[in-house]
C-alpha positions in Angstrom: 39.1 -38.3 -34.9 41.2 -35.3 -33.9 42.1 -33.0 -36.9 39.9 -35.0 -39.4 39.1 -31.8 -41.4 42.6 -30.6 -41.3 43.9 -34.0 -42.5 41.7 -33.9 -45.5 42.8 -30.4 -46.4 46.5 -31.4 -45.9 46.1 -34.5 -48.1 44.6 -32.2 -50.8 47.5 -29.8 -50.6 50.1 -32.6 -50.6 48.5 -34.2 -53.7 47.8 -31.0 -55.7 50.8 -29.0 -54.7 53.5 -31.6 -54.3 52.3 -34.6 -56.3 52.4 -36.9 -53.2 50.1 -40.0 -53.2 48.3 -39.9 -49.8 46.7 -42.9 -48.2 44.4 -41.1 -45.8 43.4 -42.3 -42.4 40.3 -40.3 -41.8 37.5 -42.5 -40.8 34.5 -42.9 -38.5 33.4 -39.3 -39.0 29.9 -40.5 -38.0 31.4 -41.3 -34.6 30.0 -44.8 -34.2 31.1 -46.8 -31.1 34.4 -48.7 -31.7 35.0 -51.9 -29.8 38.3 -53.5 -28.9 38.3 -55.9 -31.9 37.7 -53.1 -34.3 40.5 -51.0 -32.7 42.9 -54.0 -33.2 41.9 -54.2 -36.9 42.4 -50.5 -37.3 45.9 -50.7 -35.8 46.8 -53.6 -38.1 45.5 -51.7 -41.1 47.6 -48.6 -40.2 50.7 -50.8 -39.9 49.9 -52.3 -43.3 49.6 -48.8 -44.8 53.0 -47.9 -43.3 54.5 -51.1 -44.8 53.2 -50.0 -48.3 54.4 -46.5 -47.9 57.7 -44.8 -48.7 57.1 -42.2 -45.9 54.7 -41.4 -43.1 53.3 -37.9 -42.8 52.4 -36.9 -39.3 49.8 -34.2 -38.7 51.1 -32.6 -35.6 49.0 -29.5 -35.4 49.9 -27.5 -32.4 52.6 -30.0 -31.5 49.9 -32.7 -30.6 50.8 -36.3 -31.3 48.5 -39.0 -29.7 49.7 -42.3 -28.3 48.7 -44.4 -31.2 50.4 -42.1 -33.6 53.6 -42.3 -31.4 53.4 -46.1 -31.8 53.0 -45.7 -35.6 56.0 -43.4 -35.7 58.1 -46.0 -33.8 56.9 -48.7 -36.2 57.7 -46.6 -39.2 61.2 -45.9 -38.0 61.8 -49.5 -37.2 60.8 -50.3 -40.8 63.2 -47.6 -42.1 60.4 -45.3 -43.4 60.9 -41.6 -43.6 58.8 -39.7 -41.0 57.7 -36.2 -42.0 56.1 -33.9 -39.6 53.4 -31.4 -40.8 54.9 -28.7 -38.7 58.1 -28.9 -40.7 56.4 -28.8 -44.1 53.5 -26.3 -43.9 54.0 -23.6 -41.4 50.7 -22.5 -39.7 49.5 -19.2 -40.9 
């Protein structure tokens, strides 16, 4: 997963500095093979997380946003969720 370490650090900052409750999406750090059925379940789980959330925080380090995250952004906006981009909250130092 791209930016897994950064995502954990960002979640820590959001929770400790801003009191935000973060449902992290860092998984499969052991890099096991993922089949089509598992990918489908992961996508469904991400959409359920979005449904439960008030907002979605996008880790767009260096301006990078992958295709699945683009789909999640569209889904979140369709559901009326706030979409917050990391690049607008914490400026890279």
